[in-house]
GUDRENSE-805889 format. One record per atom (N, C-alpha, C): x, y, z; residue in one letter. Coordinates in steps of 0.2 Angstrom, whole numbers, plus 2048, in hexadecimal, padded with zeros to 3 digits. Atoms other than C-alpha are relative to their C-alpha. Layout:
# GUDRENSE-805889
XYZA;...
***
This chain:
# GUDRENSE-805889
8058047FEX;B59A2EBA9X;7FB804804X;8057FC7FDX;B48A35BAEX;7FF7FE808X;8008027F8X;B47A35BC2X;7F97FE801X;8068037FEX;B39A2BBCAX;7FD804805X;8047FB7FBX;B2CA36BD2X;7FD7FC806X;8038037FAX;B24A33BE3X;7FA7FC7FDX;806803803X;B14A2EBD9X;8027F97FDX;7FE806803X;B1EA21BCFX;8027FB806X;7FE8057FAX;B25A19BE0X;7FA7FE803X;8078027FDX;B13A19BE7X;7FD7FB7FBX;803805805X;B0DA10BD7X;8037F9800X;7FC8067FFX;B1BA03BD8X;7FE7FD806X;8028037FAX;B17A00BEAX;7FA7FD800X;807803800X;B059FDBE7X;8007F97FCX;800806804X;B099F1BD9X;8037FA803X;7FD8057FDX;B159E7BE3X;7FC7FE806X;8048027FBX;B0A9E7BF2X;7FA7FC7FEX;805804803X;AFC9E0BE8X;8037F97FEX;7FD806802X;B089D3BE1X;8017FB806X;7FF8047FAX;B0C9CDBF3X;802804806X;7FF7FC7F9X;B0D9D2C05X;8087FF801X;7F98017FFX;B209CCC04X;8048067FDX;7FD7FA802X;B249DCBFAX;7FE806804X;8027FB7FCX;B239E9C07X;8058067FFX;7FC7FA800X;B299FBC08X;806800805X;7FB7FF7FCX;B3A9FFC0FX;801807801X;8007F97FFX;B3EA10C16X;808802801X;7FA7FD800X;B4EA1AC14X;7FF807800X;8017F97FFX;B4FA2CC1AX;7F9802800X;8077FE800X;B3DA2CC1DX;7FC7FF7FAX;803800807X;B39A28C0BX;7FF7F87FFX;802807801X;B30A18C07X;8017FE7F9X;800802807X;B33A0DBF8X;7FF7F8800X;801807800X;B2F9FBBF3X;8067FC800X;7FA8047FFX;B3B9EDBF7X;7FE7F9800X;801808800X;B3B9DABF4X;8057FD805X;7FC8037FBX;B489D8C01X;7FD7FB805X;8038057FBX;B3D9CFC0EX;7FE7FA7FCX;802806804X;B379C3C00X;8077FC7FEX;7FA803801X;B499C0BFBX;8037FC806X;7FD8037F9X;B4F9BDC0DX;7FC7FA802X;8048067FEX;B419B0C0FX;8027FA7FBX;7FF805806X;B449A7BFEX;8077FD7FFX;7F9802802X;B579A7BFCX;8037FA804X;7FD8057FCX;B5C99BC0AX;7FE7F97FDX;802806803X;B5298DC01X;8037FE7F9X;7FD801806X;B5C98FBF1X;8087FE801X;7F98037FFX;B6D985BF0X;8048017FAX;7FB801806X;B7C985BE5X;8027F9800X;7FF807801X;B80974BDEX;8078007FBX;7FA801804X;B9296FBD8X;8007F97FEX;800807802X;B9395FBCEX;8077FF7FDX;7FA802803X;BA3956BC9X;7FF7F97FDX;800807803X;BA5947BBDX;8067FF7FCX;7FA802804X;BB293EBB3X;7FE7FF7F9X;802801807X;BB193FBA0X;8067FE7FCX;7FB803804X;BBB936B93X;8038067FCX;7FC7FB804X;BC8940B8AX;8037FD7FAX;7FD803806X;BCD93EB78X;807800800X;7F9800801X;BDE939B74X;8038057FBX;7FE7FC805X;BE8946B6AX;8037FB7FAX;7FE805805X;BEF936B61X;7FB7FB7FEX;806804801X;BDE930B5CX;8017FB7FAX;7FF804806X;BE3929B4BX;8047FA801X;7FC8067FEX;BE8917B4CX;8067FF7FCX;7FA800804X;BF4918B3DX;806804803X;7FC7FB7FDX;BFC927B46X;8047FD806X;7FE8027FAX;BFE91EB56X;8057FA7FEX;7FC806802X;C0690EB4DX;8078037FEX;7FA7FD804X;C12919B43X;805802806X;7FC7FD7FBX;C19922B53X;8017FB806X;7FF8057FBX;C18912B5EX;7FC803807X;8047FD7FAX;C0B91BB6AX;7FB7FA802X;8058057FEX;C0190EB74X;7F9802800X;8077FF801X;BEE90DB72X;7FD801807X;8027FF7F9X;BEA915B83X;7FA805800X;8067FC7FFX;BDC920B7EX;802807802X;7FE7F97FEX;BDB932B84X;7FF801807X;8018007F9X;BD892EB96X;7FA804802X;8067FD7FEX;BCC938BA0X;802806804X;7FF7FB7FCX;BCA948BAAX;7FA802804X;8067FE7FCX;BBF94FBB7X;7FE8077FFX;8037F9801X;BB395EBB4X;7FB801805X;8047FE7FBX;BA9968BBFX;7FB8057FDX;8057FB802X;B99972BBCX;7FB802806X;8047FD7FAX;B8D97CBC6X;7F98017FEX;8077FF801X;B7A97EBC8X;7FD802806X;8037FE7FAX;B6D982BD4X;7FA7FB802X;8058057FEX;B5F979BDEX;7FC804805X;8057FD7FCX;B5097DBE9X;7FE7FA806X;8028047FBX;B4D975BFAX;7F9800801X;808800800X;B3B96FBFAX;7FE7FC806X;8018047FAX;B3C963C0AX;806800804X;7FB7FF7FBX;B47969C18X;8017FA804X;7FF8067FBX;B4495AC23X;8037FA7FDX;7FE806804X;B4794DC16X;8078027FCX;7FA7FE804X;B55957C0DX;7FF8007F9X;801800807X;B4D957BFCX;8018067FDX;7FE7FA804X;B53963BEFX;7FE7FF7F9X;802800807X;B4B966BDEX;8058047FBX;7FB7FD805X;B5796ABCFX;7FE7FD7F9X;801803806X;B59966BBDX;8047FA7FFX;7FD807802X;B5D955BB5X;8078027FDX;7FA7FF803X;B6B95DBABX;805803804X;7FB7FE7FBX;B73965BBAX;8047FA803X;7FD8067FCX;B77954BC2X;8017FA7FCX;7FF806804X;B77948BB3X;8077FE800X;7FA803801X;B8693DBB3X;805802806X;7FC7FE7FAX;B8C944BC4X;8037FA804X;7FC8057FCX;B9993ABCEX;800803807X;8007FD7FAX;B99947BDCX;7FC806800X;8047FA800X;B8C954BE1X;801803807X;7FF7FC7FAX;B8F962BEEX;7FB805800X;8057FB7FFX;B8296EBF4X;802805805X;7FE7FA7FCX;B8697FBFBX;7FA804802X;8067FD7FDX;B79987C07X;802808800X;7FF7F9800X;B7799AC09X;805802806X;7FB7FF7FAX;B81999C1AX;8077FE7FFX;7F9803802X;B90991C11X;8017F9801X;7FF8087FFX;B8D97FC17X;8007FD7F9X;800804806X;B92973C0AX;7FE7F9802X;8038077FFX;B89962C09X;8017FC7FAX;800805805X;B8B952BFFX;7F97FE7FFX;806801802X;B7C94EBF5X;8007F97FCX;801806804X;B7593EBEDX;7FA8017FBX;806800805X;B6993CBDEX;7FB7FB803X;8068047FEX;B58935BE4X;7FD7FD7F9X;803802806X;B51935BD2X;8008067FBX;7FF7FB805X;B5293EBC2X;7FC7FE7F9X;804801806X;B47940BB2X;8028057FAX;7FE7FC805X;B4F946BA2X;7FB8047FCX;8057FD805X;B3F949B98X;7FD806803X;8037F97FDX;B39957BA4X;806804803X;7FA7FC7FDX;B4B95CBAAX;7FF801807X;8008007F9X;B47959BBCX;8037FB804X;7FD8057FCX;B51951BC9X;7FF801808X;8007FF7F9X;B5094EBDCX;8067FD803X;7FA8027FCX;B5F94DBE7X;7FF801807X;8018007F8X;B6194BBFAX;807802803X;7FA7FF7FCX;B6D952C07X;7FD7FF807X;8018017F9X;B6E94FC1AX;802806804X;7FF7FA7FCX;B6D95FC25X;7FA802804X;8067FE7FCX;B63966C33X;8008087FFX;8007F9800X;B66978C2DX;7FD8027F9X;8047FE806X;B5B978C1DX;7FA804801X;8067FC801X;B4E984C18X;7FD7FF7FAX;803802806X;B4197FC0CX;7FC8067FDX;8047FB803X;B37989C00X;7F97FD7FEX;807803801X;B24986BFFX;7FF8007F8X;802801807X;B1E97FBEEX;7F98037FFX;8067FD802X;B1198ABE6X;7FD7FC7FAX;804803806X;B04985BD9X;8018047FAX;7FE7FD806X;B0B989BC8X;7FA8017FBX;8067FF804X;AFA987BC1X;7FC807801X;8037F97FEX;AF5998BC9X;8048057FDX;7FC7FB803X;B039A1BC0X;7FD8037FAX;8037FD806X;AFE9AEBB4X;8058047FCX;7FB7FC804X;B079B7BA6X;7FF807803X;8007F97FDX;B0C9C8BADX;802800808X;7FF8017F9X;B0F9C1BBFX;808802801X;7F97FF7FEX;B1F9C8BC8X;8037FA803X;7FC8067FEX;B2C9BABCBX;807802802X;7F97FF7FFX;B3E9B9BD2X;8037F97FEX;7FC806802X;B4B9ADBCBX;806800805X;7FA8017FBX;B589A7BD9X;8047FA7FEX;7FB805802X;B6799DBD5X;807802800X;7F98007FFX;B7999BBD2X;8038027F9X;7FE7FF807X;B7D9A4BC1X;808801800X;7F97FF801X;B8F9A3BBBX;8047FF807X;7FC8017FAX;B9499CBCCX;7FF806806X;8017FB7FBX;B8E9ACBD5X;7FA7FE804X;8058037FCX;B849A4BE3X;7FA804802X;8057FD7FEX;B739A9BE8X;7FE8077FEX;8027FA803X;B6F9B6BDCX;7F98007FEX;8077FF801X;B5E9BDBDAX;7FF8057FAX;8027FB806X;B569C5BCAX;7F8800800X;8087FF800X;B449CBBC7X;7FE8017F9X;8037FE806X;B389CCBB9X;7F97FE801X;807802800X;B279C6BB4X;7FF7F97FCX;802806804X;B1F9B6BACX;7FE8037F9X;8017FD807X;B219BAB9AX;7FB7FB7FCX;804804803X;B179ABB94X;7FF7F9804X;8018067FDX;B1099AB99X;7FF7FA7FBX;801805805X;B0F989B91X;8057FF7FAX;7FB800805X;B1F98BB87X;8027F87FEX;7FD806802X;B2497BB7DX;8048017FAX;7FC800806X;B30977B6FX;807803802X;7FA7FD7FEX;B3F97EB79X;8067FB7FFX;7FB806801X;B4996DB79X;7FC7FA7FDX;803805803X;B4695EB6FX;8007FA804X;8008077FDX;B4194DB76X;7FE800807X;8038007F9X;B3A953B87X;7F9802800X;8077FE7FFX;B29957B8EX;801807803X;7FF7F97FEX;B2796AB90X;7F9803801X;8067FC7FFX;B1B976B97X;803806804X;7FC7FB7FCX;B27984B9CX;7FC807802X;8017F97FEX;B24995BA5X;8058047FDX;7FB7FC803X;B2D9A2B9BX;800807805X;7FF7FA7FCX;B349B1BA5X;8068047FDX;7FA7FC802X;B3F9C0BA2X;804802806X;7FB7FF7FAX;B479BFBB3X;8067FD7FEX;7FA802803X;B599BDBAFX;8027F9802X;7FE8077FFX;B5E9ABBAEX;8077FF7FCX;7FA801803X;B709A6BAAX;8037F9801X;7FD8067FFX;B7B997BA9X;8027FF808X;7FF8017F9X;B7C990BBBX;7F9801804X;8078007FDX;B6A995BBFX;7FC7FA7FFX;804806801X;B64984BB9X;7FF7FD806X;8028047FAX;B5B97BBC7X;7FE805805X;8017FB7FBX;B5898CBD0X;7F8801800X;8077FF7FEX;B47993BD6X;7FD8067FCX;8047FB802X;B3A99DBCDX;7FB801805X;8047FF7FAX;B319A5BDBX;7FA8057FFX;8057FB801X;B209AEBDCX;801805806X;7FF7FA7FBX;B1D9BEBE7X;7FD7FD807X;8028027F9X;B169B3BF5X;8067FC803X;7FA8037FEX;B289ABBF6X;7FF7F87FFX;802807801X;B2199ABEFX;8047FE7F9X;7FC803806X;B2B98FBE2X;7FA7FF7FBX;805802805X;B2198FBD2X;8047FD7FAX;7FC803806X;B2F989BC6X;8077FF802X;7F9802800X;B40981BC4X;8038037FAX;7FD7FD806X;B4B98CBB9X;8047FB7FCX;7FD806804X;B51981BABX;8038027FAX;7FD7FF807X;B55989B9AX;8008077FEX;8007F9803X;B59999B91X;8008007F8X;7FF7FF807X;B5899FB7FX;8058057FFX;7FB7FB800X;B689A8B7BX;8057FE7FBX;7FA801804X;B759AAB6DX;807800803X;7F98007FCX;B839AEB79X;8017FC805X;7FF8047FAX;B7F9A3B87X;7FE803806X;8027FC7FBX;B7A9B1B92X;7F8802800X;8077FF800X;B699B8B97X;7FE8067FBX;8037FB804X;B5F9C1B8AX;7F8802802X;8067FF7FEX;B4F9C2B94X;7FB7FA7FEX;804806802X;B489B1B8EX;8027FA803X;7FE8067FCX;B499A4B9BX;7FA7FB801X;8068057FFX;B3E994B9FX;8017FC806X;8018047F9X;B3998BBAFX;7FB7FB7FFX;805806800X;B3197ABB1X;7FB802806X;8057FF7FBX;B2197DBBAX;8007FB806X;8008057FAX;B1F976BCCX;7FB7FB7FFX;805805801X;B1096DBC6X;8037F97FDX;7FC806803X;B1C962BBCX;8057FE804X;7FA8027FBX;B2B962BC8X;7FD7FC806X;8038037FBX;B2095DBD6X;7FD7F97FFX;802806803X;B1894FBCCX;8067FB800X;7FA804801X;B29948BC7X;8037FE807X;7FD8017FAX;B3094ABD9X;7FC7FB804X;8048047FDX;B21941BE0X;8007F97FEX;800807803X;B22932BD4X;8077FD802X;7F98027FEX;B35931BD8X;7FF7FD807X;8008027F9X;B31930BEBX;7FB7FA801X;8058067FFX;B22924BE9X;8027FA7FDX;7FF806804X;B28918BDCX;8087FF7FEX;7F9801802X;B3B91BBDAX;8028027F9X;8007FF807X;B38920BC8X;7FB8047FEX;8057FC803X;B2E92BBBDX;7FB7FB7FCX;805804803X;B1E922BB7X;7FC8047FBX;8037FB805X;B1992CBA7X;7FA7FD7FDX;806803803X;B0892ABA0X;8007FE7F9X;800803807X;B04921B90X;7F87FF7FEX;807801802X;AF3923B87X;8007FA7FBX;800806804X;AF8915B7AX;7FD8017F9X;8027FF807X;AF591DB69X;8068037FCX;7FC7FC805X;AFF922B5AX;7FC8057FDX;8047FA803X;AFA933B53X;8048047FBX;7FD7FC805X;AFD93FB45X;7FC807801X;8037F9800X;AFA952B45X;7FB8017FBX;8057FD805X;AEB959B3DX;8028077FEX;7FF7F9803X;AF0968B32X;7FB8017FAX;8057FE806X;AE7970B23X;8017FB7FBX;7FF804805X;AEF964B17X;7FD7F9802X;8038077FEX;AEA954B21X;7F9801800X;8077FF800X;AD995BB24X;7FD8007F9X;803800807X;AD695EB11X;8007F97FDX;800807803X;ADC94DB0DX;7FB7FB803X;8048047FDX;AD1945B19X;7F88027FFX;8077FE801X;AC2950B15X;7FD802806X;8037FF7F9X;ABF956B27X;801808801X;8007F97FEX;ABB967B2EX;803801807X;7FC8007FAX;AC8967B3CX;8068047FFX;7FA7FB801X;AD5975B3EX;8067FD803X;7FA8037FDX;AE196BB4AX;7FD7FB804X;8018067FCX;AE295CB55X;8057FB7FFX;7FC806801X;AEA94BB56X;7FC7FA7FDX;804806803X;AE493DB4AX;8037FA803X;7FE8067FDX;AE592CB52X;8017FB7FAX;7FF804805X;AED920B46X;8017F8802X;8008067FDX;AF0911B51X;7FE800808X;8028017F9X;AE990BB62X;8037FA803X;7FD8067FDX;AF38FFB6DX;7FB7FC804X;8058047FCX;AE98F0B73X;800801807X;8008007F9X;AE48F1B85X;802807803X;7FE7FA7FEX;AE9903B86X;7FB804803X;8057FC7FEX;AE1911B8FX;7FB8037FBX;8047FE806X;ADB918B7EX;7FB7FB7FEX;805805803X;AD3908B79X;7FA7FF806X;8058017FBX;ACA906B8AX;7FC806801X;8047FA800X;AC4918B89X;7FB8007FAX;805800806X;ABB913B78X;8038047FAX;7FD7FD806X;AC791DB6DX;8017FB7FAX;7FF804806X;AC9917B5BX;8058037FBX;7FB7FD805X;AD5919B4DX;7FB8047FBX;8037FB804X;AD0928B42X;7FC805805X;8037FA7FBX;AC9932B52X;806805800X;7FB7FA800X;AD1943B53X;7FF803807X;8007FE7F9X;AD6948B65X;8018087FFX;7FF7F9800X;AD395BB67X;801804806X;7FF7FD7FAX;AD495EB79X;8017FB806X;7FF8057FAX;ADA956B8AX;7FF805806X;8027FC7F9X;AD395CB9BX;7FE8077FEX;8027F9802X;ACB96BB92X;8058047FDX;7FB7FC803X;ADB971B8AX;8007FE7F9X;7FF801807X;ADC972B77X;8067FC7FEX;7FA803803X;AE8966B6EX;8008027F9X;7FF7FE807X;AEF96DB5EX;8037FB7FCX;7FD805805X;AF995EB58X;8037FA804X;7FD8067FDX;B0294EB5BX;805801806X;7FB7FE7FBX;B11956B64X;7FD803807X;8037FE7FAX;B0695FB70X;7FC7FB804X;8038057FDX;AFC950B74X;8057FB804X;7FB8047FDX;B0C946B77X;803803807X;7FD7FD7FAX;B13953B83X;7FB801805X;8058007FBX;B02955B8CX;8007F9804X;8018077FCX;B01942B90X;8067FE803X;7F98027FDX;B14940B93X;801804807X;8007FD7FAX;B1294DBA1X;7FC7FE806X;8058037FBX;B05943BAAX;8037F9803X;7FE8067FDX;B07934BB5X;7FC7FA7FEX;804806801X;B02922BB2X;7FA800805X;8068017FBX;AF191EBBAX;7FC806800X;8047FA800X;AEB930BB7X;7FA8007FBX;806800804X;AD9932BB0X;8008077FCX;8007FA804X;AD893FBA2X;7F98007FCX;8057FF804X;AC9946B99X;8028027F9X;7FD7FF807X;ACB945B86X;7FA8037FBX;8057FE805X;AC194FB79X;8027FE7F9X;7FE802806X;AC1948B68X;7FA8007FBX;805800805X;AB8948B57X;8007FA7FCX;801806803X;AB1939B4FX;7FB8017FAX;8057FE805X;AA993CB3EX;7FF807800X;8027F97FFX;A9F94CB40X;7FE801807X;8037FF7F9X;A9C94AB52X;806801805X;7FB7FF7FBX;AA6951B61X;7FE7FC806X;8028047FAX;AA7945B6FX;805801806X;7FB8007FAX;AB0943B80X;8007F9803X;7FF8077FCX;AB7934B8AX;805801806X;7FB8007FBX;AC1931B99X;8057FA800X;7FB805801X;AD1927B98X;8057FF806X;7FB8017FBX;ADD91FBA5X;8067FF7FDX;7FA801804X;AEF921BA0X;8047FA803X;7FC8057FEX;AFA912BA0X;807803801X;7F97FE7FFX;B0D912BA3X;8057FF7FBX;7FA801805X;B1B915B97X;8057FB802X;7FB8057FEX;B27906B97X;8078037FFX;7F97FE801X;B39908B99X;8038007F9X;7FE800807X;B3B903B87X;7FF8067FCX;8027FA804X;B33913B82X;804806803X;7FC7FB7FEX;B4091DB8BX;8068017FCX;7FB7FF804X;B4F925B84X;8057FB800X;7FB805800X;B5D91AB7EX;8068037FDX;7FA7FE801X;B6F91DB7DX;8037FD7F9X;7FE802806X;B7691CB6BX;8067FB800X;7F9804800X;B87915B70X;7FE7F8802X;8018077FEX;B7E905B76X;7FD7FC7F9X;802803806X;B78902B64X;8068007FBX;7FB800805X;B87907B59X;805806802X;7FC7FB7FEX;B97911B5DX;8008067FDX;8017FA803X;B9491DB50X;7FA804802X;8067FC7FEX;B83922B58X;801803807X;7FF7FD7F9X;B8C927B69X;7FF807800X;8027F97FFX;B85937B6FX;7F98027FEX;8077FF802X;B74935B68X;7FB7FC804X;8058037FCX;B65930B72X;7F97FF7FBX;806802804X;B55928B6AX;7FA7FF804X;8068027FDX;B43926B6EX;7FC7FC7FBX;804804805X;B38919B66X;7F98037FEX;8067FD801X;B29925B67X;8018067FCX;7FF7FA803X;B2A931B59X;7FA805800X;8057FB7FFX;B20941B5BX;7FE8037F9X;8027FD807X;B1F944B48X;7FB7FA7FDX;804805804X;B1493BB3BX;8047FA7FDX;7FB805803X;B23931B35X;8017FA805X;7FE8067FBX;B2591FB3DX;8077FF800X;7F98027FFX;B3691BB43X;803802807X;7FC7FF7F9X;B4391FB51X;802807800X;7FF7F9800X;B44931B56X;807802804X;7FA7FE7FDX;B55939B5AX;7FE806805X;8027FB7FBX;B51943B6AX;805805802X;7FB7FC7FFX;B6294AB6DX;8077FE7FEX;7F9801803X;B7494BB66X;805804804X;7FB7FC7FDX;B83950B70X;8058037FBX;7FC7FD805X;B8D95DB67X;8077FD7FFX;7FA803801X;B9D956B5FX;8017F9802X;7FF8087FFX;B99944B63X;8007FD7FAX;800804806X;B9B936B57X;7F98017FCX;807800803X;B88937B53X;7FF8077FCX;8017F9803X;B8994AB50X;8058017FAX;7FB800805X;B99948B45X;7FD7FD7FAX;803804806X;B8F93CB3AX;7FA8037FDX;8057FD803X;B81948B37X;7F9800804X;8078017FDX;B73943B43X;7FE806804X;8037FA7FCX;B68951B4BX;7FA7FE804X;8068017FCX;B5B952B58X;7FA8017FCX;8067FF804X;B4A950B51X;8007FB7F9X;800805805X;B50944B43X;7FC7FA802X;8048077FFX;B45934B41X;8037FB7FBX;7FC806804X;B4F924B3BX;7FA7FC7FEX;805804802X;B4391BB30X;8027F97FDX;7FD806803X;B4F90EB28X;807800802X;7F98007FFX;B60907B2BX;8027FA7FBX;7FD805805X;B6A8FDB1DX;7FA7FE7FCX;806801804X;B5A8FEB13X;7FB7FB803X;8058037FDX;B508F5B20X;7FC804805X;8047FB7FCX;B418FDB29X;8027FF807X;7FE7FF7F9X;B44903B3AX;7FA802804X;8067FE7FDX;B35903B46X;801800808X;7FF8007F9X;B3D901B57X;808800801X;7F88007FFX;B4E902B60X;8037F97FFX;7FE807801X;B4F8EFB5FX;8027FF7F9X;7FE801808X;B4E8F0B4CX;8078037FFX;7FA7FC801X;B5C8FDB4CX;8067FC803X;7FA8047FDX;B678F3B58X;8017FA7FCX;7FF806804X;B648E3B4EX;8048017FAX;7FD7FE806X;B698EBB3EX;808802801X;7FA7FD7FEX;B788F4B46X;8057FA802X;7FC8067FDX;B7E8E3B4EX;8027FC7FAX;7FE804806X;B7F8DBB3CX;8058047FCX;7FB7FC805X;B8A8E9B34X;803805804X;7FD7FA7FDX;B978F5B3AX;7FF8067FDX;8027FA804X;B91901B2DX;7F98017FFX;8077FF801X;B80909B2DX;7FE8057FBX;8027FA804X;B77913B20X;7F9801803X;8077FE7FDX;B6891CB29X;7FC8047FBX;8057FB803X;B59923B20X;7FD804805X;8027FB7FBX;B55932B2AX;7FB8057FDX;8057FB802X;B4593DB28X;802806805X;7FF7FA7FCX;B4A94FB2DX;7FB8057FDX;8057FC802X;B3B95AB2CX;7FD7FD7FAX;803802806X;B35958B1AX;8057FC7FBX;7FB803804X;B45951B13X;8027F9803X;7FD8077FEX;B4C93FB13X;8078007FEX;7F8800800X;B5F93DB16X;8037FA801X;7FD8067FFX;B6A92FB15X;807801803X;7FA7FF7FCX;B7892EB22X;8047FA801X;7FC8057FFX;B87923B23X;803800807X;7FE8007F9X;B8B91DB35X;8057FA800X;7FB806800X;B9C913B37X;804802806X;
***
């Protein structure tokens, strides 16, 4: 390995000094070198380790009914067992005891324990949680908490130095460093609202819910996901920006729930094929196909056949991006919309309504036993009308019957499906379902029993 010259040390020192005053030189044997130790010492006490325990059903090894009858085994099921998992969290309000983490870290938790840097272990409770953005707020009681200031993630730039602090593989309070690799990443997980910060700072299992910290020691993201074939770090990690996490936290504290914005339109992506068919000279956007009466879209003067091309000055490439953009905003928020009507480009201001609970994810087990493990949303982001499968638990009954995240159910038992109520009604009349599913460009028939 080529040794680092004094000039290289000096260059690094200048870079880190420009990044933040927290990165200061340390001195050993009268030789100066850059160090992030002061920044780490300041930020690490605000990051906590989270241990979650819950009870899950366990399949019986004698699951076949005929097998049990033959050997005289009672129908007692498989019982249950307790499992534990680990994650991370960030103290954002020391006085009130509020900690930001990921929804998937605490989902289904029966007991949550938080470990501080000084070793103190505290019981925690969930204040609120939002699956769609993967953000949760939990609370502890202690007078020994240290909070991390929340930075403005809107000011984060590609190339900024960042630290990731968390609890990877149960190794508490681990610090890794890197840069911001990209901004505005979407399409990482199905069924949620996304605007991720991508970083090459090492993020591994257990880092979920931990802090992405800028060089001023401010929280700019909640580490949430990685892309990896092996399950370990490959330099592609994602964090929920604090602009989103703070909005979710404030809604939980103000209303006790997340009040997600609703424009009140059904939309279809404009691509070259659609543009050619409609005879329009538009490269991208979201074509309005339906406007809900009394919605923010109607009151703003939007019409069917308008093409939305921008929101708040940001370009809209298609239906999925518009749905994601609106879903990350709160009800009551005013937005500026750029749209094309005929050959004119116009603009208007709309006030977002509130998505109703009926539009939230629904558990498939409530509809049919064979759909257990699947979750649905009535608002499909594709051009296909139907019920979108937003997630499927691996090895669940729904997965075993062939359902996948992203499928859109358009019919059941040869009857059109346009709502969760339609699907539930059909399922209630028959123990066996034949679902017509649109998967990409293919139509598939699945049997659910």
